[in-house]
N, C-alpha and C positions, 0 to 999 in steps of 0.2 A: 504494500499499499504506499501511496505517496500522499503526504499531508502537507498542505501549505496554508499558512495563516494569511488571511487577507484583511487588511485594515480598511474599514469603510470610513470615508470622510464626509463631512457635511457638504451640502450642495453650495457651491459659490453663489454669492448674491447675483453676479452677472448672469448666471444660468437661470436663476429665478426671474430676473427682469426680462430676459429674452422669452421665457416661457409665458409670463404674464402678458407680454406684448401681443401674443397670439390670441388673447381673449377678445371676445366681442364687446366687453366693457373695459373702461380704463381703470386699472388697478393703481391706486395711489401708493406713494413711497412707504407710508406708515403700515399699510397692510402687507406690502412686500416684506417689511421687516419682520412682521409676525410669521409669515410663511417661512422665512429663512430660519427663525428661531425655533418654531414649533414643529414643523414638518420635515422629517429627515430625507424624504425622497420625492421625486417629481410625481409619482403616482398619487400620493396623498394630496399634493397641491392640485393635480388635475381634477380629482374628485371635488375638492372645494371650489375650484373654478367653474366646473359644470353646474354645481348646485347654485352658485352665485349668479352665473349667467341666466339660469332659468328664473331665479328670484327677481333679478333686475328686469328681465323681460316682462314678467308679470306686473311689475310695479313702475315701469317706465323710467328706470334709472340708468344713466349712461356712465357714471363714474362712482367708484366705491373706495371709501377710506376705511380705516380701522373701526371707527365708531359705527358706521353704517353696516359693516360686516358683522360686528358683535350684536347689533340690534336686529339683524335679519333672521338670526336663528339657523342659518344654513350650516354653521359649524357643527351643530348637533343634529342635523338632518331634518330640521323643521322648515316648513314652507310658509312662514309668516308673511302676510301681505300688509302693506302700509295702508293707511286710511285713504290715500290717493285713489286707489282702485276699488274701494268698497262702495 
């Protein structure tokens, strides 16, 4: 058997920025900071972005900062709508 230890490193912020640039909504810098700190791989960030894009589409939002992200509920899988669309 051959065993090799591989050290996984955090995703560089530049990679997160490029990934977020592909989103249909503008991701603000403070939210990118959270993604870099909290989510260790792009798959988790992709899940958050897909949920966030759907939520933004339902609520007519084009740009998301950290506060909007936290109040949206998408981090916990919730689809909370704002009073704009009710």
